PDB file with one MODEL, atoms N, CA, C and O in Angstrom:
MODEL        1
ATOM      1  N   MET A   1     242.531 117.516 225.385  1.00  0.00           N
ATOM      2  CA  MET A   1     242.721 118.536 224.393  1.00  0.00           C
ATOM      3  C   MET A   1     243.956 118.255 223.558  1.00  0.00           C
ATOM      4  O   MET A   1     244.873 117.547 223.975  1.00  0.00           O
ATOM      5  N   THR A   2     243.949 118.841 222.347  1.00  0.00           N
ATOM      6  CA  THR A   2     245.125 118.643 221.463  1.00  0.00           C
ATOM      7  C   THR A   2     245.647 119.989 221.113  1.00  0.00           C
ATOM      8  O   THR A   2     244.883 120.909 220.819  1.00  0.00           O
ATOM      9  N   CYS A   3     246.965 120.119 221.140  1.00  0.00           N
ATOM     10  CA  CYS A   3     247.667 121.340 220.796  1.00  0.00           C
ATOM     11  C   CYS A   3     247.489 121.603 219.269  1.00  0.00           C
ATOM     12  O   CYS A   3     247.756 120.702 218.474  1.00  0.00           O
ATOM     13  N   PRO A   4     247.066 122.755 218.867  1.00  0.00           N
ATOM     14  CA  PRO A   4     246.946 123.025 217.452  1.00  0.00           C
ATOM     15  C   PRO A   4     248.294 123.160 216.736  1.00  0.00           C
ATOM     16  O   PRO A   4     248.354 123.043 215.512  1.00  0.00           O
ATOM     17  N   ASN A   5     249.384 123.408 217.491  1.00  0.00           N
ATOM     18  CA  ASN A   5     250.642 123.620 216.872  1.00  0.00           C
ATOM     19  C   ASN A   5     251.432 122.276 216.626  1.00  0.00           C
ATOM     20  O   ASN A   5     251.989 122.056 215.551  1.00  0.00           O
ATOM     21  N   CYS A   6     251.449 121.376 217.700  1.00  0.00           N
ATOM     22  CA  CYS A   6     252.165 120.183 217.605  1.00  0.00           C
ATOM     23  C   CYS A   6     251.387 118.898 217.707  1.00  0.00           C
ATOM     24  O   CYS A   6     251.958 117.807 217.719  1.00  0.00           O
ATOM     25  N   ASN A   7     250.036 119.037 217.782  1.00  0.00           N
ATOM     26  CA  ASN A   7     249.104 117.912 217.829  1.00  0.00           C
ATOM     27  C   ASN A   7     249.330 117.021 219.037  1.00  0.00           C
ATOM     28  O   ASN A   7     248.878 115.876 219.024  1.00  0.00           O
ATOM     29  N   LYS A   8     250.013 117.489 220.090  1.00  0.00           N
ATOM     30  CA  LYS A   8     250.217 116.735 221.276  1.00  0.00           C
ATOM     31  C   LYS A   8     248.947 116.739 222.116  1.00  0.00           C
ATOM     32  O   LYS A   8     248.351 117.807 222.257  1.00  0.00           O
ATOM     33  N   THR A   9     248.485 115.622 222.687  1.00  0.00           N
ATOM     34  CA  THR A   9     247.370 115.616 223.510  1.00  0.00           C
ATOM     35  C   THR A   9     247.754 115.908 224.959  1.00  0.00           C
ATOM     36  O   THR A   9     248.773 115.408 225.436  1.00  0.00           O
ATOM     37  N   PHE A  10     246.963 116.701 225.657  1.00  0.00           N
ATOM     38  CA  PHE A  10     247.251 117.091 227.033  1.00  0.00           C
ATOM     39  C   PHE A  10     245.951 117.321 227.808  1.00  0.00           C
ATOM     40  O   PHE A  10     244.891 117.504 227.208  1.00  0.00           O
ATOM     41  N   SER A  11     246.029 117.313 229.056  1.00  0.00           N
ATOM     42  CA  SER A  11     244.861 117.549 229.942  1.00  0.00           C
ATOM     43  C   SER A  11     244.895 119.093 230.302  1.00  0.00           C
ATOM     44  O   SER A  11     245.883 119.640 230.791  1.00  0.00           O
ATOM     45  N   ALA A  12     243.772 119.693 230.021  1.00  0.00           N
ATOM     46  CA  ALA A  12     243.653 121.150 230.328  1.00  0.00           C
ATOM     47  C   ALA A  12     243.756 121.353 231.805  1.00  0.00           C
ATOM     48  O   ALA A  12     244.347 122.342 232.238  1.00  0.00           O
ATOM     49  N   ASP A  13     243.196 120.443 232.628  1.00  0.00           N
ATOM     50  CA  ASP A  13     243.256 120.525 234.107  1.00  0.00           C
ATOM     51  C   ASP A  13     244.694 120.441 234.556  1.00  0.00           C
ATOM     52  O   ASP A  13     245.099 121.245 235.396  1.00  0.00           O
ATOM     53  N   GLU A  14     245.446 119.570 234.081  1.00  0.00           N
ATOM     54  CA  GLU A  14     246.833 119.374 234.459  1.00  0.00           C
ATOM     55  C   GLU A  14     247.640 120.594 234.012  1.00  0.00           C
ATOM     56  O   GLU A  14     248.489 121.075 234.762  1.00  0.00           O
ATOM     57  N   ALA A  15     247.403 121.072 232.874  1.00  0.00           N
ATOM     58  CA  ALA A  15     248.129 122.214 232.371  1.00  0.00           C
ATOM     59  C   ALA A  15     247.816 123.470 233.237  1.00  0.00           C
ATOM     60  O   ALA A  15     248.725 124.230 233.571  1.00  0.00           O
ATOM     61  N   LEU A  16     246.573 123.672 233.582  1.00  0.00           N
ATOM     62  CA  LEU A  16     246.194 124.782 234.471  1.00  0.00           C
ATOM     63  C   LEU A  16     246.821 124.594 235.840  1.00  0.00           C
ATOM     64  O   LEU A  16     247.333 125.551 236.420  1.00  0.00           O
ATOM     65  N   GLN A  17     246.788 123.378 236.367  1.00  0.00           N
ATOM     66  CA  GLN A  17     247.369 123.153 237.700  1.00  0.00           C
ATOM     67  C   GLN A  17     248.867 123.434 237.704  1.00  0.00           C
ATOM     68  O   GLN A  17     249.387 124.011 238.660  1.00  0.00           O
ATOM     69  N   LYS A  18     249.558 123.034 236.654  1.00  0.00           N
ATOM     70  CA  LYS A  18     251.045 123.260 236.569  1.00  0.00           C
ATOM     71  C   LYS A  18     251.241 124.753 236.462  1.00  0.00           C
ATOM     72  O   LYS A  18     252.113 125.289 237.147  1.00  0.00           O
ATOM     73  N   TYR A  19     250.490 125.449 235.651  1.00  0.00           N
ATOM     74  CA  TYR A  19     250.656 126.933 235.506  1.00  0.00           C
ATOM     75  C   TYR A  19     250.452 127.625 236.860  1.00  0.00           C
ATOM     76  O   TYR A  19     251.244 128.482 237.254  1.00  0.00           O
ATOM     77  N   LEU A  20     249.397 127.247 237.554  1.00  0.00           N
ATOM     78  CA  LEU A  20     249.120 127.908 238.836  1.00  0.00           C
ATOM     79  C   LEU A  20     250.168 127.568 239.906  1.00  0.00           C
ATOM     80  O   LEU A  20     250.479 128.425 240.732  1.00  0.00           O
ATOM     81  N   LYS A  21     250.717 126.357 239.918  1.00  0.00           N
ATOM     82  CA  LYS A  21     251.766 125.989 240.790  1.00  0.00           C
ATOM     83  C   LYS A  21     252.996 126.780 240.534  1.00  0.00           C
ATOM     84  O   LYS A  21     253.667 127.193 241.479  1.00  0.00           O
ATOM     85  N   GLU A  22     253.329 127.014 239.271  1.00  0.00           N
ATOM     86  CA  GLU A  22     254.481 127.771 238.949  1.00  0.00           C
ATOM     87  C   GLU A  22     254.323 129.290 239.387  1.00  0.00           C
ATOM     88  O   GLU A  22     255.248 129.923 239.894  1.00  0.00           O
ATOM     89  N   LYS A  23     253.107 129.792 239.151  1.00  0.00           N
ATOM     90  CA  LYS A  23     252.854 131.176 239.542  1.00  0.00           C
ATOM     91  C   LYS A  23     252.961 131.274 241.060  1.00  0.00           C
ATOM     92  O   LYS A  23     253.591 132.198 241.577  1.00  0.00           O
ATOM     93  N   GLU A  24     252.352 130.331 241.779  1.00  0.00           N
ATOM     94  CA  GLU A  24     252.385 130.349 243.217  1.00  0.00           C
ATOM     95  C   GLU A  24     253.835 130.279 243.705  1.00  0.00           C
ATOM     96  O   GLU A  24     254.144 130.972 244.674  1.00  0.00           O
ATOM     97  N   LYS A  25     254.715 129.530 243.137  1.00  0.00           N
ATOM     98  CA  LYS A  25     256.111 129.427 243.467  1.00  0.00           C
ATOM     99  C   LYS A  25     256.781 130.823 243.300  1.00  0.00           C
ATOM    100  O   LYS A  25     257.502 131.293 244.180  1.00  0.00           O
ATOM    101  N   ILE A  26     256.519 131.442 242.170  1.00  0.00           N
ATOM    102  CA  ILE A  26     257.096 132.721 241.877  1.00  0.00           C
ATOM    103  C   ILE A  26     256.662 133.751 242.879  1.00  0.00           C
ATOM    104  O   ILE A  26     257.491 134.530 243.349  1.00  0.00           O
ATOM    105  N   TYR A  27     255.341 133.788 243.242  1.00  0.00           N
ATOM    106  CA  TYR A  27     254.835 134.714 244.185  1.00  0.00           C
ATOM    107  C   TYR A  27     255.392 134.488 245.622  1.00  0.00           C
ATOM    108  O   TYR A  27     255.658 135.441 246.354  1.00  0.00           O
ATOM    109  N   ARG A  28     255.556 133.213 245.992  1.00  0.00           N
ATOM    110  CA  ARG A  28     256.111 132.908 247.244  1.00  0.00           C
ATOM    111  C   ARG A  28     257.600 133.401 247.352  1.00  0.00           C
ATOM    112  O   ARG A  28     258.039 133.905 248.387  1.00  0.00           O
ATOM    113  N   GLU A  29     258.298 133.233 246.286  1.00  0.00           N
ATOM    114  CA  GLU A  29     259.716 133.730 246.228  1.00  0.00           C
ATOM    115  C   GLU A  29     259.704 135.246 246.400  1.00  0.00           C
ATOM    116  O   GLU A  29     260.451 135.788 247.213  1.00  0.00           O
ATOM    117  N   GLU A  30     258.860 135.922 245.637  1.00  0.00           N
ATOM    118  CA  GLU A  30     258.749 137.398 245.708  1.00  0.00           C
ATOM    119  C   GLU A  30     258.434 137.879 247.136  1.00  0.00           C
ATOM    120  O   GLU A  30     258.998 138.852 247.638  1.00  0.00           O
ATOM    121  N   ILE A  31     257.525 137.162 247.741  1.00  0.00           N
ATOM    122  CA  ILE A  31     257.107 137.507 249.146  1.00  0.00           C
ATOM    123  C   ILE A  31     258.285 137.355 250.080  1.00  0.00           C
ATOM    124  O   ILE A  31     258.484 138.195 250.957  1.00  0.00           O
ATOM    125  N   LYS A  32     259.076 136.300 249.915  1.00  0.00           N
ATOM    126  CA  LYS A  32     260.241 136.057 250.771  1.00  0.00           C
ATOM    127  C   LYS A  32     261.204 137.183 250.594  1.00  0.00           C
ATOM    128  O   LYS A  32     261.733 137.671 251.593  1.00  0.00           O
ATOM    129  N   VAL A  33     261.479 137.645 249.362  1.00  0.00           N
ATOM    130  CA  VAL A  33     262.387 138.715 249.094  1.00  0.00           C
ATOM    131  C   VAL A  33     261.861 140.006 249.700  1.00  0.00           C
ATOM    132  O   VAL A  33     262.634 140.728 250.331  1.00  0.00           O
ATOM    133  N   LYS A  34     260.618 140.321 249.543  1.00  0.00           N
ATOM    134  CA  LYS A  34     260.030 141.518 250.137  1.00  0.00           C
ATOM    135  C   LYS A  34     260.051 141.512 251.634  1.00  0.00           C
ATOM    136  O   LYS A  34     260.280 142.553 252.248  1.00  0.00           O
ATOM    137  N   GLU A  35     259.813 140.339 252.264  1.00  0.00           N
ATOM    138  CA  GLU A  35     259.875 140.215 253.708  1.00  0.00           C
ATOM    139  C   GLU A  35     261.283 140.510 254.246  1.00  0.00           C
ATOM    140  O   GLU A  35     261.468 141.179 255.264  1.00  0.00           O
ATOM    141  N   LYS A  36     262.264 139.974 253.506  1.00  0.00           N
ATOM    142  CA  LYS A  36     263.660 140.153 253.876  1.00  0.00           C
ATOM    143  C   LYS A  36     263.977 141.630 253.778  1.00  0.00           C
ATOM    144  O   LYS A  36     264.591 142.173 254.696  1.00  0.00           O
ATOM    145  N   LEU A  37     263.595 142.290 252.732  1.00  0.00           N
ATOM    146  CA  LEU A  37     263.866 143.681 252.595  1.00  0.00           C
ATOM    147  C   LEU A  37     263.160 144.526 253.719  1.00  0.00           C
ATOM    148  O   LEU A  37     263.746 145.462 254.263  1.00  0.00           O
ATOM    149  N   LEU A  38     261.965 144.182 254.021  1.00  0.00           N
ATOM    150  CA  LEU A  38     261.241 144.908 255.081  1.00  0.00           C
ATOM    151  C   LEU A  38     261.868 144.742 256.414  1.00  0.00           C
ATOM    152  O   LEU A  38     261.908 145.693 257.194  1.00  0.00           O
ATOM    153  N   LYS A  39     262.384 143.522 256.730  1.00  0.00           N
ATOM    154  CA  LYS A  39     263.083 143.282 257.972  1.00  0.00           C
ATOM    155  C   LYS A  39     264.323 144.061 258.052  1.00  0.00           C
ATOM    156  O   LYS A  39     264.638 144.606 259.110  1.00  0.00           O
ATOM    157  N   GLU A  40     265.084 144.151 256.942  1.00  0.00           N
ATOM    158  CA  GLU A  40     266.308 144.867 256.935  1.00  0.00           C
ATOM    159  C   GLU A  40     266.090 146.347 257.129  1.00  0.00           C
ATOM    160  O   GLU A  40     266.852 147.039 257.805  1.00  0.00           O
ATOM    161  N   LYS A  41     264.958 146.833 256.475  1.00  0.00           N
ATOM    162  CA  LYS A  41     264.575 148.245 256.607  1.00  0.00           C
ATOM    163  C   LYS A  41     264.154 148.569 258.075  1.00  0.00           C
ATOM    164  O   LYS A  41     264.517 149.609 258.624  1.00  0.00           O
ATOM    165  N   TYR A  42     263.412 147.679 258.654  1.00  0.00           N
ATOM    166  CA  TYR A  42     262.995 147.831 260.040  1.00  0.00           C
ATOM    167  C   TYR A  42     264.235 147.921 260.942  1.00  0.00           C
ATOM    168  O   TYR A  42     264.343 148.837 261.756  1.00  0.00           O
ATOM    169  N   LYS A  43     265.164 146.976 260.797  1.00  0.00           N
ATOM    170  CA  LYS A  43     266.323 146.986 261.605  1.00  0.00           C
ATOM    171  C   LYS A  43     267.149 148.204 261.473  1.00  0.00           C
ATOM    172  O   LYS A  43     267.679 148.714 262.460  1.00  0.00           O
ATOM    173  N   LEU A  44     267.278 148.700 260.235  1.00  0.00           N
ATOM    174  CA  LEU A  44     268.017 149.885 260.018  1.00  0.00           C
ATOM    175  C   LEU A  44     267.348 151.088 260.623  1.00  0.00           C
ATOM    176  O   LEU A  44     268.018 151.930 261.220  1.00  0.00           O
ATOM    177  N   ASN A  45     265.992 151.196 260.479  1.00  0.00           N
ATOM    178  CA  ASN A  45     265.289 152.300 261.091  1.00  0.00           C
ATOM    179  C   ASN A  45     265.341 152.218 262.670  1.00  0.00           C
ATOM    180  O   ASN A  45     265.380 153.245 263.348  1.00  0.00           O
ATOM    181  N   PHE A  46     265.341 151.050 263.183  1.00  0.00           N
ATOM    182  CA  PHE A  46     265.469 150.877 264.623  1.00  0.00           C
ATOM    183  C   PHE A  46     266.807 151.343 265.114  1.00  0.00           C
ATOM    184  O   PHE A  46     266.903 152.068 266.104  1.00  0.00           O
ATOM    185  N   LYS A  47     267.874 150.914 264.400  1.00  0.00           N
ATOM    186  CA  LYS A  47     269.222 151.367 264.794  1.00  0.00           C
ATOM    187  C   LYS A  47     269.393 152.921 264.736  1.00  0.00           C
ATOM    188  O   LYS A  47     269.988 153.558 265.606  1.00  0.00           O
ATOM    189  N   LEU A  48     268.824 153.458 263.648  1.00  0.00           N
ATOM    190  CA  LEU A  48     268.879 154.971 263.502  1.00  0.00           C
ATOM    191  C   LEU A  48     268.113 155.633 264.658  1.00  0.00           C
ATOM    192  O   LEU A  48     268.584 156.620 265.224  1.00  0.00           O
ATOM    193  N   THR A  49     266.959 155.106 265.001  1.00  0.00           N
ATOM    194  CA  THR A  49     266.200 155.728 266.080  1.00  0.00           C
ATOM    195  C   THR A  49     266.910 155.587 267.412  1.00  0.00           C
ATOM    196  O   THR A  49     266.912 156.493 268.245  1.00  0.00           O
ATOM    197  N   GLU A  50     267.525 154.399 267.586  1.00  0.00           N
ATOM    198  CA  GLU A  50     268.218 154.083 268.797  1.00  0.00           C
ATOM    199  C   GLU A  50     269.433 155.130 268.946  1.00  0.00           C
ATOM    200  O   GLU A  50     269.712 155.624 270.039  1.00  0.00           O
ATOM    201  N   LYS A  51     270.081 155.407 267.854  1.00  0.00           N
ATOM    202  CA  LYS A  51     271.231 156.339 267.929  1.00  0.00           C
ATOM    203  C   LYS A  51     270.759 157.755 268.324  1.00  0.00           C
ATOM    204  O   LYS A  51     271.430 158.487 269.051  1.00  0.00           O
ATOM    205  N   ARG A  52     269.594 158.088 267.814  1.00  0.00           N
ATOM    206  CA  ARG A  52     269.063 159.497 268.023  1.00  0.00           C
ATOM    207  C   ARG A  52     268.735 159.611 269.554  1.00  0.00           C
ATOM    208  O   ARG A  52     268.878 160.682 270.144  1.00  0.00           O
ATOM    209  N   ILE A  53     268.314 158.533 270.145  1.00  0.00           N
ATOM    210  CA  ILE A  53     267.897 158.603 271.552  1.00  0.00           C
ATOM    211  C   ILE A  53     269.122 158.508 272.431  1.00  0.00           C
ATOM    212  O   ILE A  53     269.008 158.545 273.656  1.00  0.00           O
TER     213      ILE A  53
ENDMDL
END
């Protein structure tokens, strides 16, 4: 394929693979952050429950 703006030739398959790998990397990073937050929340809830008992 050829870019209509810069006339550079590129492979659509390679471009799609690169795009998907970048998205996957972003999603994996988001998952790690959310897992960390959930673990912290769980630990905090556990400590609070422990104090109540």
